[in-house]
N, C-alpha and C positions, 0 to 999 in steps of 0.2 A: 782263308785257307780251307781247302776242301778236306774233310776228314778222310783218313786212309784206313779206317776200320769201320765195321758195321755199327749202326745205331744200337742194335740189340743183338745179344748172343744168348744161346741156350745155357742152361746150367751144365750140361755135358761139355760144351766147348769151354766154359769157364773152368771147369775141373781140369780139362786137358791143358789149358794155358797155365794154370797154377802148378800143375805137375811137371810140365816140360819147359816153361819159360818163366819160372818164378822170379828171376832177376829182371825181367822186362815188364812184368805186370804188377799192379797193386789193386787188391780187392778192398773196396771201401763200403762199409756198412753205414747207411744213413738213417737207420731206425733210431728210435728213442732208447735211452738207457734202460728203461723198464723192459723193453722188448729184447734187448741184447742179454739181459739177465736170464731170460727164459731159454734162449738158444743162440748159438753163434757159429759161424764158420771159422775154423782155426786159421789164424794168420791174417784175418781181415782187420783193417784199421777202422775203428769206430769214430765217425764224425757225424753227429746228428745233422739232419738236413738243414736246420736253421743256422748251424754254425759254418756251413760250407762257404758262404761269401767271405767270412773273416779268415778262412784257411787257404785262400787261393795261393798266397805266397809260399805256403808250406807244402803244396802238392808238387810232386816231381813231374816236370813237363816232358821228360824223356821216357816216361813209362806209359804203358797202355793202362788206363784207369778203368776198372771194372766196378760198376756201381750197383749195389743191391739194397733192397729193403724187404718188406714182408711179401708183397705180391708183385712188385714191379712198377707201381704207379708213381710213388715218390721218387724212386731212383731214376725213372725216365725223365722227370722234371729236372732233377739234379744233372743228369747227363746232358740235357739240352742247355741248361744254364752254363755248365762248364765249357761246352762247345762254343757257346756264344761269348765266352770270356777267355778265348785263346788256347783252349785245350782240345786240339783236333782228335787226339787218340783217346776217346772215352766211349765206352759201350755200356748200355744198360743190361743187367742180367735179367732176362725175361723170366717172369714167374717168381722171382725173388727167392728168399730163404724157404718159403713154403714148398716151391717146386724142388729146390735143392734137397729138402728133407724127404720128399717123395721119391726122387730119382737117384740121389747120390748117397745120402745118409738116412736110410729108412728108420733107424732107431732114434733119430734126433727128436727131441721134444718139439711139439707143434702147438700153435695157438691160433 
């Protein structure tokens, strides 16, 4: 099945989707627990990258999944993995939480 959403989206588009379509999108944070303890995006579901394969059955197939990590590398791998495993509506948040902190929440703790 061909994906009907972009492979990557900006943090600004992510924020717009969360603000206007919160019932249709799910933000997933694939960073490690230690990273999430430093900073997090409100409302994001935390599923560390290594746990994604075991969580496939718990992910909503009817929502647009927005995947983020620190800079976007790990989340891009997870995005591709999910697309390869039957989730066509998955997008990587380009730049991750670091770009989010820079552009959306300038007061957010960074590392």
